[in-house]
C-alpha positions as CSV (number, residue, x, y, z in Angstrom):
1,M,242.5,298.6,342.0
2,S,240.7,300.7,339.9
3,S,241.3,299.1,336.5
4,T,240.3,295.8,338.2
5,W,236.7,297.9,339.3
6,F,236.2,298.6,336.1
7,T,236.8,295.5,334.9
8,T,235.0,293.5,336.7
9,L,231.9,296.4,336.3
10,G,232.6,295.4,332.1
11,I,232.2,291.7,332.9
12,Q,229.4,292.1,334.4
13,E,227.5,295.0,331.7
14,A,228.8,292.3,329.0
15,Q,226.6,289.2,331.0
16,L,224.0,291.5,331.5
17,A,223.6,292.6,328.2
18,A,224.2,288.3,326.8
19,N,221.2,287.7,328.9
20,V,218.9,290.5,327.9
21,R,219.6,289.8,324.1
22,P,217.9,286.2,324.1
23,T,215.2,287.5,325.7
24,F,214.3,290.5,323.5
25,S,215.3,288.0,320.0
26,T,212.5,285.6,321.7
27,L,210.2,288.3,322.6
28,S,210.9,289.5,318.3
29,L,210.4,286.2,317.0
30,A,206.9,285.5,319.2
31,V,205.2,288.5,318.5
32,A,206.5,288.0,314.6
33,A,204.8,284.6,315.0
34,T,201.5,286.1,316.6
35,V,201.2,288.3,313.4
36,L,201.8,286.2,311.1
37,L,199.5,283.6,312.6
38,L,196.9,285.6,313.2
39,G,197.0,287.5,309.5
40,I,196.5,284.3,308.1
41,A,193.3,283.6,310.5
42,I,192.2,286.9,309.3
43,Q,192.7,285.6,305.6
44,L,191.2,282.2,306.0
45,V,188.1,284.1,307.8
46,S,187.7,286.7,305.2
47,R,188.0,283.9,302.3
48,N,185.7,281.7,304.0
49,R,183.2,285.0,304.4
50,A,183.6,285.9,300.8
51,D,183.2,281.9,299.4
52,S,180.0,282.0,302.1
53,Q,178.6,285.4,300.4
54,F,179.2,284.0,296.9
55,E,177.8,280.4,297.3
56,R,174.3,281.9,298.9
57,A,174.4,284.6,296.1
58,H,174.8,281.4,293.7
59,G,172.5,278.8,295.0
60,C,175.8,276.9,295.4
61,G,175.4,273.3,297.0
62,T,178.1,271.3,299.2
63,P,179.6,268.2,296.4
64,R,179.5,264.8,297.8
65,P,182.7,264.4,299.4
66,L,185.2,261.7,298.1
67,Q,186.1,258.9,301.2
68,Y,189.1,257.7,302.4
69,K,190.7,256.2,304.8
70,W,194.2,257.8,305.9
71,P,194.9,261.7,307.3
72,F,195.0,263.4,303.9
73,A,194.1,260.3,301.8
74,L,196.9,259.0,302.0
75,D,195.1,255.6,301.1
76,L,194.3,256.2,297.8
77,V,197.3,257.8,296.8
78,I,199.3,254.3,297.4
79,D,196.6,253.0,295.4
80,A,196.5,255.2,292.8
81,F,200.5,254.0,292.3
82,R,199.7,250.8,292.7
83,I,196.8,250.7,289.8
84,I,198.1,252.6,287.6
85,A,201.4,250.6,287.6
86,E,199.0,247.7,287.3
87,K,197.5,249.8,284.3
88,Q,194.1,249.8,285.8
89,A,193.6,253.5,286.3
90,L,190.3,254.1,283.9
91,Q,188.6,251.0,285.3
92,W,189.5,252.3,289.1
93,F,188.1,255.5,287.9
94,V,185.2,254.5,287.0
95,Q,184.4,252.8,290.0
96,I,185.1,255.6,292.2
97,F,182.7,257.7,290.0
98,E,179.9,254.9,290.4
99,R,180.9,254.6,294.3
100,T,180.9,258.6,295.0
101,G,178.9,260.1,292.0
102,P,178.9,261.9,289.1
103,T,180.4,264.9,290.8
104,F,182.4,265.2,294.0
105,E,184.8,266.7,295.8
106,Q,188.4,265.5,296.5
107,N,191.0,266.7,299.4
108,V,194.0,264.6,299.0
109,L,197.4,265.5,300.3
110,G,195.0,268.4,301.8
111,V,194.6,269.9,298.1
112,K,191.3,270.7,297.3
113,G,189.5,270.2,294.1
114,I,186.0,268.9,291.8
115,D,186.1,266.3,289.7
116,T,183.2,265.4,287.3
117,V,181.3,263.3,284.6
118,E,178.3,265.5,283.9
119,P,177.7,266.6,280.9
120,D,176.2,270.0,282.1
121,N,179.3,270.8,283.5
122,L,182.0,269.8,281.2
123,E,179.7,272.0,278.2
124,S,180.5,274.8,281.6
125,I,184.2,274.3,281.8
126,L,184.7,274.0,278.1
127,S,182.7,275.9,276.5
128,T,180.4,278.6,278.1
129,Q,182.8,279.4,281.0
130,F,185.9,278.5,278.8
131,S,187.4,281.8,280.0
132,A,187.3,281.4,283.4
133,Y,189.5,278.1,283.4
134,G,193.3,277.6,282.5
135,L,195.3,274.6,282.2
136,G,196.6,274.9,285.8
137,A,200.2,272.5,285.7
138,R,199.9,271.2,282.7
139,S,202.5,273.6,280.7
140,P,205.5,272.4,283.5
141,T,204.3,268.9,283.4
142,F,204.3,268.0,279.9
143,A,207.1,270.8,278.5
144,P,210.0,267.9,279.3
145,L,208.6,265.9,276.3
146,L,206.3,268.6,274.3
147,G,208.2,271.9,274.7
148,D,205.9,275.0,274.1
149,G,203.7,274.0,271.4
150,I,199.5,274.0,270.7
151,F,198.7,271.3,273.6
152,T,200.5,273.3,276.4
153,Q,200.0,276.7,275.4
154,E,197.4,279.1,277.0
155,A,195.8,282.8,275.7
156,A,197.8,284.3,272.8
157,P,200.2,281.8,271.9
158,W,197.4,279.1,272.0
159,K,195.2,281.1,269.4
160,H,198.7,281.9,267.6
161,S,199.2,278.2,267.3
162,R,195.6,277.3,266.3
163,D,195.6,279.5,263.7
164,M,198.9,278.6,262.1
165,L,198.1,275.0,262.7
166,R,194.5,274.9,261.1
167,P,194.6,274.9,257.6
168,L,197.3,272.2,257.6
169,F,194.4,269.9,258.4
170,S,192.9,270.7,255.0
171,L,196.2,269.4,252.7
172,N,196.4,266.3,250.4
173,R,193.4,264.7,251.4
174,A,193.4,262.7,248.5
175,N,197.0,261.7,249.2
176,I,196.3,261.2,252.7
177,F,193.4,258.4,252.1
178,T,195.7,256.5,249.6
179,Q,198.2,256.3,252.4
180,V,195.2,255.0,254.8
181,E,194.3,252.2,252.5
182,E,198.0,251.4,252.1
183,H,198.1,250.9,255.9
184,T,195.0,249.3,256.4
185,E,196.4,246.5,253.9
186,Y,199.2,245.8,256.7
187,L,197.1,246.1,259.4
188,V,194.7,243.3,258.0
189,N,197.5,241.1,257.1
190,C,199.0,241.6,260.5
191,I,195.9,240.4,262.0
192,P,196.1,236.2,262.5
193,T,193.4,234.1,261.5
194,G,191.7,231.1,263.8
195,E,193.6,232.8,267.4
196,F,192.8,235.4,269.5
197,V,194.5,238.9,269.0
198,D,195.5,241.8,270.9
199,L,194.4,244.3,268.6
200,Q,195.4,247.8,270.2
201,T,199.3,247.0,269.7
202,L,198.5,246.9,266.2
203,F,195.9,250.1,265.9
204,F,198.8,251.7,268.1
205,R,201.1,251.2,264.7
206,F,198.8,251.6,262.2
207,T,197.9,255.5,263.9
208,F,201.8,255.9,264.1
209,D,202.3,254.9,260.5
210,T,199.7,257.3,259.6
211,T,200.3,260.2,262.1
212,T,204.2,260.5,260.6
213,F,203.1,260.4,257.5
214,L,201.0,263.4,257.6
215,L,203.6,265.1,259.3
216,F,206.6,264.5,258.3
217,G,205.4,263.2,254.4
218,K,207.0,260.0,255.3
219,S,205.7,256.8,257.3
220,M,207.5,255.0,259.8
221,N,205.6,251.9,258.3
222,S,206.1,249.8,261.5
223,L,203.0,247.4,260.2
224,Q,204.9,247.0,257.2
225,A,208.2,245.8,259.2
226,T,205.8,243.7,261.7
227,F,204.0,241.9,258.3
228,N,207.4,241.1,256.8
229,R,209.6,240.4,260.1
230,D,212.0,243.5,259.1
231,D,214.5,244.9,261.7
232,S,216.1,247.5,259.6
233,N,214.0,250.3,260.8
234,A,215.5,250.1,264.2
235,G,215.9,253.7,264.3
236,E,212.3,254.1,263.8
237,A,211.0,251.8,266.3
238,R,213.2,253.6,269.3
239,F,211.4,256.8,268.7
240,S,207.8,254.8,269.0
241,E,209.2,253.2,271.7
242,A,210.3,256.6,273.2
243,F,207.2,258.5,272.7
244,R,205.3,255.4,274.3
245,V,207.3,255.4,277.4
246,S,207.1,259.6,277.6
247,Q,204.0,259.6,277.1
248,D,203.4,257.3,280.1
249,F,205.1,259.3,282.2
250,L,203.1,262.3,281.2
251,F,200.2,260.6,282.4
252,R,201.2,259.7,285.6
253,R,203.0,263.3,285.5
254,G,199.3,264.8,285.3
255,R,197.5,262.9,287.9
256,L,200.0,264.2,290.4
257,G,198.9,268.1,289.5
258,D,200.8,270.5,291.1
259,L,203.0,267.1,292.5
260,Y,204.0,266.6,289.0
261,W,207.6,267.2,290.2
262,L,207.9,264.0,292.0
263,I,207.3,262.1,288.6
264,G,210.4,262.3,286.1
265,G,214.0,261.5,287.0
266,K,217.0,260.2,284.6
267,E,214.7,257.8,282.1
268,F,211.7,260.1,281.7
269,R,214.4,262.5,280.4
270,R,216.5,260.0,278.3
271,Q,213.3,258.9,276.8
272,C,212.6,262.3,275.7
273,S,216.0,262.9,274.7
274,I,215.4,260.3,272.0
275,V,211.7,262.0,270.6
276,H,214.0,265.2,270.6
277,E,216.5,263.5,268.1
278,F,214.5,261.9,266.3
279,I,211.8,264.7,265.1
280,D,215.2,267.5,265.2
281,E,216.8,264.8,262.1
282,A,213.6,265.1,260.8
283,V,213.5,269.0,260.5
284,Q,217.0,269.8,259.8
285,E,216.4,267.0,256.8
286,A,213.0,269.1,255.5
287,L,215.1,272.7,256.1
288,S,218.2,271.8,254.1
289,A,218.8,273.3,250.9
290,E,218.9,270.0,248.8
291,Y,215.9,269.2,250.5
292,Q,213.6,272.8,249.6
293,K,215.4,272.2,245.7
294,D,214.4,268.6,245.2
295,K,210.9,269.1,246.6
296,A,207.6,269.5,244.4
297,A,206.4,273.0,244.1
298,D,203.2,271.7,246.1
299,V,203.3,271.1,250.1
300,H,203.2,267.0,251.1
301,S,203.1,267.2,255.0
302,F,202.6,269.6,258.0
303,L,206.2,270.2,258.6
304,D,206.6,271.0,254.6
305,A,203.8,274.1,255.6
306,L,205.1,274.7,258.9
307,I,208.3,275.7,257.6
308,Q,207.1,278.0,255.2
309,Q,205.5,280.3,258.7
310,T,208.5,279.5,260.6
311,R,212.0,278.1,260.4
312,D,213.2,278.1,263.5
313,P,214.3,274.5,264.6
314,K,212.7,274.1,268.3
315,V,209.4,275.8,267.3
316,L,209.1,273.0,264.5
317,R,209.9,270.5,266.5
318,D,207.4,271.3,269.5
319,Q,205.0,272.3,267.2
320,L,205.0,268.5,265.5
321,L,205.2,266.7,268.8
322,N,201.9,268.5,270.1
323,L,200.3,267.4,266.9
324,Q,201.8,264.6,267.2
325,T,199.5,264.4,270.7
326,V,196.5,266.5,269.2
327,L,196.0,263.6,266.5
328,R,195.6,261.0,269.7
329,L,199.0,258.9,268.4
330,Y,198.8,257.4,271.9
331,P,197.2,257.3,274.2
332,S,193.9,259.2,273.8
333,V,192.9,261.7,276.4
334,P,190.5,260.0,278.7
335,I,191.3,262.1,282.0
336,N,191.8,265.9,281.4
337,S,191.6,268.7,283.6
338,R,191.4,272.7,284.3
339,T,192.0,275.4,286.8
340,A,189.8,278.1,287.7
341,L,191.2,281.7,286.7
342,E,188.5,283.4,289.0
343,A,185.5,281.9,291.2
344,T,183.2,280.2,289.2
345,T,180.2,277.9,289.3
346,L,179.6,274.5,288.0
347,P,175.5,274.2,287.0
348,T,175.2,270.9,288.8
349,G,176.5,268.4,291.5
350,G,175.6,270.4,294.6
351,G,173.4,269.3,297.7
352,P,172.0,266.5,298.8
353,D,170.4,265.4,295.6
354,G,173.5,266.9,293.5
355,T,171.1,269.5,291.6
356,K,172.5,272.9,292.7
357,P,175.4,274.8,291.2
358,V,178.6,273.7,292.6
359,M,181.4,276.7,293.9
360,I,184.6,276.7,292.2
361,R,187.2,278.7,293.9
362,K,189.7,280.9,292.3
363,G,193.0,278.2,291.9
364,E,191.0,275.1,292.5
365,A,191.5,272.1,289.6
366,V,188.3,270.5,288.4
367,G,188.9,266.7,286.9
368,Y,187.1,265.3,284.2
369,S,187.2,261.8,282.4
370,V,185.6,261.3,279.3
371,Y,186.1,258.2,279.8
372,V,184.3,257.6,282.6
373,M,181.2,259.4,280.9
374,H,180.9,257.3,278.0
375,R,180.2,255.0,280.0
376,L,177.4,256.3,282.3
377,K,174.0,254.2,282.5
378,K,171.9,257.3,282.1
379,L,173.6,258.1,278.9
380,Y,174.0,254.9,277.2
381,G,172.1,252.3,278.6
382,E,172.5,249.4,281.1
383,D,174.5,248.1,279.0
384,A,177.2,251.1,278.5
385,D,179.9,248.8,279.4
386,S,179.6,246.4,276.3
387,F,180.5,246.9,272.9
388,R,177.3,247.0,271.3
389,P,178.0,249.5,267.8
390,E,174.2,248.8,266.9
391,R,173.3,251.7,269.9
392,W,174.0,254.2,267.3
393,D,171.1,253.1,265.1
394,P,168.3,255.2,266.3
395,D,166.1,252.0,264.7
396,V,167.4,249.4,267.3
397,K,165.6,248.9,270.7
398,N,168.0,250.6,273.0
399,A,169.5,253.0,271.2
400,V,171.0,256.2,272.2
401,D,169.0,259.7,271.6
402,L,171.9,261.4,269.8
403,K,169.7,264.0,269.6
404,N,169.7,264.7,273.3
405,I,173.1,263.5,273.9
406,G,174.7,266.7,274.0
407,W,177.7,267.0,275.8
408,G,177.4,263.5,276.8
409,Y,179.8,262.3,273.7
410,L,182.9,264.0,273.5
411,P,186.0,261.6,271.9
412,F,187.8,265.0,270.5
413,N,186.9,267.2,273.4
414,G,184.8,270.6,273.3
415,G,184.8,274.2,272.9
416,P,187.3,276.1,271.4
417,R,189.6,273.9,272.2
418,I,188.1,271.0,270.4
419,C,190.7,268.2,268.7
420,L,192.2,269.8,265.5
421,G,192.9,266.4,264.4
422,R,189.2,265.1,264.4
423,K,188.4,265.3,260.9
424,F,191.7,263.5,260.0
425,A,190.6,260.7,262.5
426,Y,187.2,260.3,260.8
427,L,189.1,259.8,257.4
428,S,191.7,257.5,259.1
429,I,188.3,255.4,260.2
430,D,186.6,255.7,257.4
431,G,189.1,254.1,255.1
432,T,190.0,251.6,257.7
433,L,185.9,250.4,257.7
434,E,185.6,250.2,253.7
435,D,188.9,248.3,253.5
């Protein structure tokens, strides 16, 4: 009988414990959640108070907001993917800035950022407050193709790469000019007479040919193959197409900011592999003892010069790929961004009339478009969208005020990260126009 009593008592205690445990567990979770939410609320209040104090101290105003219809600007996100697929992204950006203004705040998918095409703001981002900004997610966004090189690096590694690469652009200027002349002949010969032609493809091949000569010491001769209808350079054509497709992936990844990982996949990795294999073959050939023995003593290419500083195949490949991007192979960089490393300001774009400074919070991205800025009517006249080369002639009517245009003209970016390949680009343009 006593055994039954103890058994019954044990069962009752077990049931009581089972009933009590969930109560304490639920209470603990509720307290933890409340503390967490309270902590987040305190942080937000504190951050908002600090932001307000910063804005008052710097005389900042609120920028115009980007308008959208759906929550989280999902309508704009859908439009963006559709327009990019239709290859109308740049025209779309022009329309957005014309509709919203030269500086505005966006809040897309819950992430805030500032977009601007004001020359004063670009000077601040790229030059006067250069140290206040970083590249944000550029490195992981572009790494599958470009690896670790000057275009994706920051701080000390970037400075090291720039110091290493800067002297290379003074190599063999006369030889480069000869190559430009040769490829210009093929460019002209590839243009049919008496009919319309898309010059963009031909100019891409021209730049591809001259750039590969500069990088590897030998040209891919894609224009020559086009003129001669020669399909024997299948490997070079495969590399050229893979590089074009890979850069298209990078462009789309770059527009997503921290959500870059949404675009990629098997096809992106395959195209990157084709590019890497081609570059690796050129690097291994240049590193071979036979190649070095048969070479003349003087340096003929960027790759030859780089080998004098490092024989690491991965470093050589990454720097060559980054140089190919810096040299504006395809496409140029019409849209770019920086991420604030600390709380800072843009000099203009805030307030009702857009003349007050704009606060940029730590971690906030600032997008800018040179493509759109180069079409601002206040800088380039009412016919800014028209191809009118004489606008640069100071002696003609409606000429551009070059003396005061300042940061309103940035074909090669500006500040410490100004394009290393700009002199090569000018040399190519001069040689082409002279011919």
